[in-house]
Backbone bond lengths (Angstrom), bond angles and torsions (degrees), N, CA, C in turn:
res aa  C-N    CA-C-N  psi(-1)  N-CA   C-N-CA  omega(-1)  CA-C   N-CA-C  phi
1 M - - - 1.457 - - 1.521 109.25 -
2 K 1.329 116.77 124.97 1.464 121.78 179.41 1.521 108.75 -99.85
3 R 1.331 115.75 119.96 1.454 120.82 179.28 1.523 110.18 -121.22
4 A 1.327 115.68 144.09 1.459 120.99 176.88 1.519 109.70 -139.17
5 V 1.322 115.24 141.03 1.454 121.56 168.81 1.529 106.59 -94.53
6 V 1.321 116.41 129.06 1.467 121.20 -177.88 1.519 109.21 -118.36
7 L 1.335 116.19 122.37 1.462 120.02 175.15 1.518 108.32 -73.28
8 L 1.321 116.19 122.02 1.464 121.30 -173.45 1.524 109.68 -126.43
9 S 1.319 115.87 108.22 1.469 120.33 -177.10 1.517 112.67 -89.21
10 G 1.335 116.68 -18.67 1.456 120.57 -172.09 1.509 112.18 100.69
11 G 1.337 115.78 -2.38 1.452 121.14 -178.34 1.517 113.65 -95.06
12 L 1.314 114.29 -179.32 1.472 122.79 -174.83 1.532 112.20 -63.47
13 D 1.326 116.59 -46.50 1.458 120.00 -174.58 1.529 112.47 -68.48
14 S 1.322 116.26 -45.61 1.468 118.62 -173.96 1.519 112.28 -67.90
15 I 1.335 118.72 -34.47 1.465 119.43 178.41 1.528 110.06 -70.63
16 T 1.334 117.29 -31.03 1.468 119.90 175.82 1.526 110.18 -67.77
17 A 1.326 116.48 -41.07 1.468 119.94 176.67 1.526 110.82 -61.53
18 L 1.332 117.16 -38.68 1.465 121.03 177.20 1.529 110.79 -63.94
19 A 1.320 116.85 -43.49 1.466 120.52 179.65 1.527 111.30 -62.46
20 I 1.333 116.44 -37.22 1.467 120.57 178.03 1.524 110.39 -67.32
21 A 1.327 117.10 -43.64 1.461 120.47 178.41 1.525 111.00 -59.98
22 K 1.329 115.88 -41.82 1.466 119.98 177.85 1.528 110.70 -62.20
23 E 1.337 117.07 -44.54 1.465 120.41 -179.40 1.523 110.99 -63.25
24 Q 1.327 116.49 -31.57 1.461 120.48 -179.17 1.522 112.88 -81.59
25 G 1.326 116.45 7.01 1.457 120.92 170.37 1.511 116.75 92.36
26 F 1.336 117.32 14.07 1.459 119.92 -179.53 1.518 112.42 -88.34
27 D 1.329 115.86 141.58 1.459 121.55 162.43 1.520 105.89 -77.75
28 C 1.316 117.33 121.31 1.457 120.87 -169.36 1.525 113.45 -105.06
29 Y 1.314 114.51 137.63 1.455 123.83 175.95 1.523 106.60 -119.77
30 T 1.316 117.30 116.95 1.462 120.24 -171.90 1.528 111.63 -98.28
31 L 1.349 114.10 147.53 1.458 120.65 -173.39 1.526 109.91 -136.25
32 S 1.330 115.55 124.05 1.462 121.94 176.68 1.528 109.12 -121.50
33 F 1.339 115.12 163.94 1.460 120.02 -177.37 1.517 111.34 -130.32
34 N 1.317 114.66 128.52 1.453 121.51 169.71 1.523 106.04 -93.99
35 Y 1.349 115.85 90.36 1.459 119.99 -168.26 1.531 113.40 -108.85
36 G 1.339 115.58 15.53 1.452 119.18 -179.85 1.510 112.77 92.18
37 Q 1.341 116.41 17.90 1.456 120.70 178.70 1.530 110.43 -64.94
38 R 1.316 116.44 167.89 1.468 122.23 -171.85 1.527 113.85 -63.64
39 H 1.308 118.03 -25.08 1.469 119.83 -178.37 1.525 109.73 -147.73
40 N 1.334 116.22 157.47 1.466 119.87 177.78 1.514 112.17 -105.41
41 A 1.351 116.90 7.46 1.465 119.91 178.95 1.518 111.18 -59.76
42 E 1.337 116.26 -34.22 1.461 119.16 -179.62 1.530 111.37 -68.50
43 L 1.323 117.41 -30.60 1.464 120.48 178.08 1.524 111.23 -70.09
44 I 1.319 115.95 -37.83 1.467 120.54 175.98 1.521 109.77 -64.40
45 A 1.349 115.47 -42.43 1.460 120.17 177.65 1.523 111.43 -63.27
46 A 1.328 117.25 -41.68 1.462 121.05 -178.52 1.525 111.64 -61.62
47 E 1.325 116.26 -43.18 1.466 119.86 179.24 1.528 110.99 -62.58
48 K 1.316 115.81 -42.39 1.459 120.60 179.29 1.536 111.18 -65.63
49 L 1.318 116.71 -43.55 1.464 121.52 -179.23 1.526 111.27 -65.84
50 S 1.328 116.10 -38.61 1.460 120.50 178.04 1.525 111.15 -60.80
51 K 1.319 114.59 -44.89 1.468 119.86 -179.96 1.527 110.91 -64.75
52 Q 1.337 116.58 -44.19 1.466 121.02 179.72 1.524 111.64 -61.69
53 A 1.331 116.29 -34.79 1.465 120.72 -177.80 1.527 112.75 -80.80
54 G 1.320 116.89 -7.91 1.463 119.73 177.92 1.516 114.50 80.76
55 A 1.334 116.64 28.31 1.465 119.37 177.09 1.522 110.10 -62.88
56 I 1.314 115.86 148.97 1.465 121.09 -179.13 1.529 111.00 -68.85
57 E 1.332 115.62 -40.26 1.466 120.64 -177.74 1.525 108.76 -154.41
58 H 1.319 115.66 147.98 1.470 121.29 176.92 1.516 109.01 -127.29
59 K 1.330 116.53 130.57 1.458 121.47 177.85 1.528 109.88 -121.28
60 V 1.333 115.39 145.48 1.458 122.07 170.27 1.529 107.25 -118.18
61 I 1.318 115.84 120.51 1.460 121.47 -179.10 1.523 109.18 -101.24
62 D 1.323 116.86 130.98 1.465 122.05 176.59 1.526 109.97 -89.31
63 I 1.320 116.08 121.35 1.461 121.20 175.05 1.521 106.76 -150.38
64 D 1.308 117.75 108.32 1.459 121.85 -168.47 1.527 111.38 -87.57
65 L 1.329 115.75 96.75 1.459 120.59 179.99 1.528 112.54 -78.35
66 R 1.335 116.96 -1.90 1.469 119.20 172.20 1.524 110.47 -63.85
67 A 1.326 116.68 -21.61 1.463 120.88 -179.06 1.520 112.05 -62.91
68 I 1.341 116.43 -27.90 1.471 119.08 176.96 1.522 111.72 -107.44
69 G 1.336 117.56 -22.00 1.462 120.74 176.09 1.520 112.71 64.35
70 G 1.344 115.41 -144.70 1.452 120.52 176.63 1.506 115.20 84.98
71 S 1.332 118.42 8.03 1.452 121.90 -178.37 1.522 109.85 -146.10
72 A 1.331 115.50 147.51 1.463 119.71 175.76 1.523 111.88 -65.04
73 L 1.325 117.35 -18.07 1.462 120.44 -179.39 1.519 112.81 -85.36
74 T 1.336 116.80 -16.74 1.467 119.96 -177.43 1.527 113.09 -124.66
75 D 1.318 117.57 -0.98 1.461 121.61 -179.53 1.528 107.96 -130.15
76 S 1.329 117.04 110.57 1.457 121.58 -174.91 1.526 112.93 -67.30
77 S 1.331 117.03 -13.14 1.464 119.77 178.65 1.521 112.32 -82.00
78 I 1.347 116.86 -8.54 1.468 121.88 178.39 1.520 108.01 -106.83
79 D 1.296 117.20 120.18 1.460 121.39 -177.99 1.535 111.16 -74.01
80 V 1.333 115.72 143.09 1.459 120.74 171.66 1.526 107.98 -72.76
81 P 1.339 118.56 122.47 1.460 120.03 -177.90 1.524 112.14 -68.76
82 E 1.320 115.24 145.02 1.462 120.68 178.69 1.524 111.59 -112.97
83 E 1.333 115.27 10.05 1.458 121.87 172.41 1.512 107.81 -131.08
84 H 1.341 116.22 140.21 1.457 120.00 -177.31 1.524 110.68 -78.50
85 H 1.331 116.87 135.62 1.459 122.68 176.66 1.525 108.89 -126.75
86 D 1.314 116.04 151.17 1.464 120.24 177.11 1.525 110.16 -70.05
87 G 1.331 115.43 159.17 1.454 120.44 179.78 1.515 111.94 90.25
88 I 1.309 115.86 -176.98 1.467 121.52 -179.38 1.526 108.58 -76.41
89 P 1.334 117.97 120.49 1.469 120.52 -174.10 1.526 112.97 -77.98
90 V 1.322 115.40 165.97 1.467 120.69 -179.00 1.528 111.84 -71.72
91 T 1.335 117.78 -7.53 1.469 120.35 175.04 1.530 111.95 -81.89
92 Y 1.331 117.11 -6.00 1.470 120.10 173.31 1.522 109.02 -64.52
93 V 1.328 116.36 127.91 1.467 121.87 177.76 1.523 108.23 -99.37
94 P 1.340 118.96 115.52 1.454 121.50 -175.11 1.528 113.90 -51.00
95 A 1.335 114.36 121.37 1.473 122.95 174.34 1.523 114.62 63.86
96 R 1.344 118.01 16.02 1.464 119.67 -173.41 1.527 112.93 -57.71
97 N 1.321 118.10 -51.53 1.463 118.74 -176.75 1.522 112.17 -67.93
98 T 1.330 117.05 -28.90 1.462 120.20 175.61 1.528 110.16 -65.34
99 V 1.325 115.98 -44.78 1.461 120.88 178.23 1.530 110.47 -63.81
100 F 1.336 116.83 -47.79 1.458 120.83 -176.89 1.527 111.11 -63.23
101 L 1.313 116.37 -45.11 1.472 119.39 -179.49 1.528 111.46 -66.31
102 S 1.319 117.21 -33.05 1.466 119.88 178.45 1.524 111.31 -63.53
103 I 1.322 116.27 -43.00 1.468 119.77 178.64 1.522 110.29 -70.33
104 A 1.336 117.11 -39.56 1.469 120.57 175.43 1.528 110.45 -60.63
105 L 1.323 116.33 -36.93 1.463 120.81 178.30 1.525 111.18 -62.45
106 G 1.339 116.41 -42.30 1.461 119.56 177.77 1.515 112.00 -61.26
107 W 1.333 116.78 -43.87 1.471 119.84 -179.58 1.522 110.47 -68.63
108 A 1.326 116.27 -38.75 1.466 119.97 178.60 1.524 110.61 -60.23
109 E 1.318 116.91 -39.40 1.465 119.80 179.68 1.532 110.70 -67.11
110 V 1.315 116.80 -40.88 1.467 120.84 177.89 1.530 110.64 -61.78
111 L 1.335 116.20 -39.00 1.474 122.08 -177.68 1.529 113.33 -82.66
112 S 1.322 117.04 -6.73 1.477 121.76 -170.77 1.529 110.33 56.40
113 A 1.321 115.18 39.36 1.468 121.28 178.39 1.516 109.94 -77.66
114 Q 1.336 115.21 149.44 1.454 120.51 -179.14 1.522 113.57 -91.92
115 S 1.342 116.82 -20.33 1.458 119.89 -173.45 1.527 111.91 -145.09
116 I 1.327 113.85 153.69 1.457 122.28 167.71 1.518 106.78 -120.13
117 Y 1.334 116.36 130.67 1.461 121.45 179.28 1.526 109.30 -106.95
118 I 1.336 114.98 135.04 1.453 121.03 178.21 1.529 108.78 -138.55
119 G 1.317 117.01 137.63 1.459 121.06 -172.19 1.518 114.37 -90.72
120 V 1.339 117.90 38.41 1.462 119.95 179.24 1.523 110.48 -74.57
121 N 1.341 114.40 157.73 1.457 120.52 -173.32 1.522 109.22 -146.48
122 A 1.324 116.70 131.49 1.462 120.93 -175.77 1.519 113.46 -95.09
123 I 1.322 117.85 -1.27 1.465 120.31 -179.13 1.524 109.94 -99.91
124 D 1.332 117.12 -64.20 1.462 121.21 177.16 1.529 108.11 -100.31
125 Y 1.337 117.06 71.80 1.460 118.77 -168.96 1.524 114.26 -123.57
126 S 1.329 117.00 9.40 1.468 122.35 174.92 1.526 114.08 65.22
127 G 1.325 118.55 9.43 1.455 120.15 176.93 1.513 115.11 87.03
128 Y 1.321 118.71 13.65 1.464 120.71 -178.78 1.531 110.74 -73.82
129 P 1.336 118.40 128.29 1.471 120.15 -178.03 1.526 113.61 -68.39
130 D 1.341 117.75 -24.42 1.463 120.00 -178.04 1.531 112.28 -92.62
131 C 1.346 115.67 23.73 1.462 120.91 173.31 1.521 110.85 -119.49
132 R 1.316 117.29 15.19 1.466 121.67 -175.96 1.529 111.31 -95.76
133 P 1.334 116.86 155.04 1.476 120.48 178.35 1.525 112.85 -56.37
134 D 1.340 117.85 -40.24 1.464 120.61 -177.87 1.531 111.41 -61.11
135 F 1.320 116.50 -36.11 1.461 120.01 178.68 1.522 110.92 -65.56
136 I 1.333 117.14 -44.38 1.462 121.17 -179.22 1.525 110.79 -63.49
137 V 1.324 116.90 -43.61 1.470 121.25 178.21 1.528 110.51 -60.70
138 A 1.324 115.91 -44.18 1.467 120.30 -178.67 1.527 111.32 -66.17
139 F 1.335 116.45 -39.93 1.468 118.44 -179.13 1.526 110.89 -68.95
140 E 1.321 117.83 -37.19 1.467 119.42 177.46 1.525 110.58 -61.62
141 K 1.333 116.64 -39.88 1.465 119.88 177.38 1.523 110.17 -62.70
142 L 1.327 116.33 -45.05 1.465 120.68 177.28 1.530 111.36 -59.23
143 A 1.333 115.73 -43.79 1.466 120.71 -177.06 1.521 111.78 -57.78
144 N 1.310 115.89 -37.85 1.454 119.15 -177.15 1.527 113.47 -86.97
145 L 1.341 115.99 -10.83 1.464 120.32 173.39 1.517 111.85 -90.39
146 A 1.334 116.49 -29.08 1.467 121.00 -166.61 1.514 114.69 -101.79
147 T 1.338 118.40 2.50 1.462 120.05 -176.21 1.527 111.79 -120.83
148 K 1.311 115.55 152.18 1.461 121.69 174.98 1.522 109.75 -59.28
149 A 1.349 115.68 -42.34 1.465 119.73 -179.66 1.523 110.99 -60.31
150 G 1.327 116.12 -45.21 1.457 119.82 -178.93 1.511 112.32 -64.82
151 V 1.318 116.91 -42.29 1.465 121.70 179.90 1.529 110.97 -63.68
152 E 1.342 115.87 -34.13 1.466 120.41 -178.99 1.531 112.41 -87.66
153 G 1.325 117.13 8.53 1.459 120.28 173.18 1.510 115.97 92.91
154 Q 1.341 117.49 4.53 1.465 120.43 176.92 1.528 108.67 -91.98
155 K 1.315 114.90 78.73 1.454 121.10 -172.02 1.530 111.83 -64.97
156 L 1.326 114.80 142.52 1.452 121.82 178.86 1.520 109.20 -117.56
157 S 1.310 116.35 138.15 1.461 120.46 -179.78 1.526 110.53 -110.12
158 I 1.318 115.91 146.08 1.454 122.26 173.35 1.518 107.20 -101.37
159 Q 1.302 116.60 113.34 1.461 122.22 -175.09 1.535 109.86 -100.03
160 S 1.324 115.51 126.41 1.473 121.09 176.53 1.529 107.73 -128.17
161 P 1.335 117.05 74.01 1.465 121.56 -170.67 1.526 114.82 -66.09
162 L 1.339 117.47 -14.46 1.468 120.56 -178.23 1.525 112.39 -97.99
163 M 1.317 117.57 1.50 1.454 122.55 -168.03 1.527 113.73 -50.80
164 K 1.330 117.09 -43.62 1.465 120.25 -173.64 1.528 112.75 -107.74
165 M 1.330 115.66 18.98 1.461 119.88 -178.58 1.522 110.66 -102.10
166 S 1.325 116.70 143.22 1.460 120.33 172.00 1.525 108.55 -73.54
167 K 1.331 116.66 166.48 1.458 119.20 178.74 1.527 110.93 -61.63
168 A 1.346 115.71 -38.19 1.467 119.63 178.77 1.526 110.63 -63.15
169 D 1.332 116.92 -41.36 1.470 120.24 179.73 1.525 111.32 -67.14
170 I 1.336 116.23 -36.80 1.466 120.28 177.03 1.526 109.99 -61.12
171 I 1.323 115.70 -45.56 1.464 120.48 -179.66 1.524 111.05 -63.21
172 K 1.329 117.10 -42.20 1.466 120.34 178.26 1.530 110.93 -62.18
173 E 1.320 115.86 -40.98 1.474 119.78 178.74 1.525 110.18 -64.86
174 G 1.329 116.52 -42.08 1.455 120.02 178.29 1.517 112.36 -63.32
175 M 1.318 117.17 -39.25 1.460 120.51 178.26 1.527 110.53 -64.36
176 R 1.337 116.16 -38.39 1.476 119.86 176.69 1.525 110.59 -61.15
177 L 1.326 115.67 -32.93 1.472 121.26 -177.69 1.534 112.40 -94.02
178 D 1.334 116.78 11.29 1.471 122.84 176.40 1.521 113.51 64.13
179 V 1.328 116.48 34.14 1.460 119.90 174.68 1.530 109.46 -73.70
180 D 1.320 116.31 135.56 1.460 121.43 178.05 1.529 107.97 -95.76
181 Y 1.330 116.12 94.07 1.458 120.18 -176.13 1.523 113.23 -71.30
182 S 1.321 117.83 -14.11 1.466 119.66 178.36 1.528 111.13 -66.20
183 Q 1.330 116.62 -19.29 1.466 121.24 -178.99 1.521 112.78 -90.33
184 T 1.343 117.41 -5.49 1.464 120.82 -175.70 1.520 111.60 -92.26
185 I 1.331 115.66 154.15 1.468 122.12 177.46 1.522 108.03 -129.98
186 S 1.331 115.87 117.76 1.460 121.31 -179.24 1.523 112.38 -109.65
187 C 1.318 117.31 -17.95 1.470 122.66 -171.54 1.531 111.57 -63.24
188 Y 1.345 115.36 138.49 1.457 120.97 177.84 1.526 112.41 -70.23
189 Q 1.329 116.77 -24.32 1.467 119.48 -176.07 1.525 111.18 -135.87
190 A 1.332 115.66 48.02 1.463 120.47 175.60 1.525 109.75 -61.92
191 D 1.337 115.68 151.85 1.462 118.22 178.46 1.526 110.59 -82.07
192 S 1.322 116.26 -177.32 1.472 120.62 -174.90 1.521 112.89 -64.51
193 N 1.323 116.77 -18.33 1.469 120.96 177.74 1.528 112.37 -95.32
194 G 1.332 116.09 4.65 1.458 120.18 179.00 1.514 114.29 82.16
195 L 1.332 117.56 12.75 1.465 120.76 179.46 1.523 109.53 -79.82
196 A 1.336 116.38 131.70 1.461 122.16 -175.65 1.520 111.76 -80.09
197 C 1.349 115.65 151.11 1.465 120.07 -178.96 1.526 111.91 -74.95
198 G 1.338 116.66 -29.95 1.456 120.58 -179.36 1.513 114.14 78.26
199 K 1.353 117.80 5.25 1.468 120.96 -173.07 1.527 113.96 -122.57
200 C 1.316 118.07 -27.22 1.469 120.58 -175.79 1.525 111.35 -73.75
201 D 1.339 116.35 170.05 1.468 121.61 179.96 1.519 112.00 -55.07
202 S 1.334 115.75 -44.07 1.460 119.68 -176.86 1.524 110.97 -62.92
203 C 1.319 116.25 -41.97 1.471 120.11 176.67 1.524 110.81 -64.70
204 H 1.338 116.56 -39.22 1.469 120.63 179.40 1.522 110.75 -60.56
205 F 1.341 116.62 -50.62 1.471 120.03 -179.41 1.524 111.05 -61.85
206 R 1.310 116.62 -38.11 1.465 121.29 -179.37 1.524 111.16 -66.98
207 K 1.338 117.05 -48.34 1.465 121.14 178.25 1.519 111.26 -57.62
208 E 1.337 115.29 -47.46 1.462 120.28 -178.09 1.519 111.05 -64.08
209 G 1.332 116.94 -36.45 1.461 121.15 178.81 1.518 112.22 -61.50
210 F 1.320 116.94 -48.20 1.466 119.86 178.85 1.534 110.98 -64.12
211 K 1.327 116.02 -38.39 1.464 120.00 179.70 1.530 110.69 -62.27
212 L 1.334 116.67 -48.60 1.461 120.78 -178.00 1.530 111.93 -70.40
213 A 1.326 116.89 -26.91 1.467 120.79 177.68 1.523 111.51 -78.09
214 G 1.333 116.11 -12.52 1.468 120.07 -178.16 1.510 112.76 71.08
215 I 1.341 115.74 30.40 1.468 121.85 -177.60 1.523 108.87 -121.50
216 E 1.306 116.65 136.90 1.460 121.00 -179.89 1.521 110.45 -61.66
217 D 1.315 115.51 132.15 1.456 122.04 -179.09 1.539 109.61 -73.37
218 P 1.352 118.44 116.27 1.471 120.81 -178.32 1.525 113.34 -89.91
219 T 1.344 116.66 4.64 1.460 120.57 -176.37 1.520 112.03 -62.71
220 R 1.309 116.68 139.14 1.466 122.16 175.91 1.531 108.34 -92.46
221 Y 1.318 115.59 113.28 1.469 120.53 -176.87 1.531 111.31 -101.55
222 Q 1.333 114.87 156.09 1.454 121.93 177.02 1.525 109.53 -66.83
C-alpha cells in the first residue's frame, strides 16, 4: 500500500502536487493549516479540492503563527505589497514550510506513509528560502534521522514534483490531470468569498502563468 501525506493550501501549486501524487499511485492524505493567515477562504477551498480529488482523509491543523508575526500574511500591521521587489518579500512567513513539513512528518509516520508531497517551486517562487531544492534535500535527511520509522529503515521521501517547473508548465500539467483551477485560491489577500485581489505577487505569478500557458484564467477576481 502506497500512502502519501500531501500539503494542501487550496492554491494552484498544491492541488497540482496532489494530482501528481494520485497519478503516481498513492493513497493520499491531505493536510492544511489554519496558521493565522489573512483569510480562511483557502482552507475552504482546500477541503473541497481534497474531497474532489478523492483523498482518503483531510486534516486542518490549528497553529497560530500570528504569535510570532514577521510576515504580511500573519501581521495585519504589515501591508501586502502590490508591486514586486527583489529579495525576500514581506509575505515570507518565517519557518512556515519547516513547521508544516514537521507536522506532516509526524502524521506520515503515524500512517506509515512513504512520502510527503509539497508544491514548492524554485522558479516562480517569490524568493522564499524554504522553497529551494537544498531545503527539501536537507529536510528529507532530517526526516529520516529524527523518526522511529527512519531509524528502523522505513525511509520517507519528500517529494517536490513542481520544483523545476515554471508556473505555465505547472498549469499545463494540472490541465493534463484534469485539475479544476477555478476552485483554487492563490491570492494573499482574497476576500471572504474567495475573490482574488489581482494585485499581489501571488496573483501576478498566477495571471502570467495562465497567459504563458495559453489557457484562459479561471480565477475569480474582486
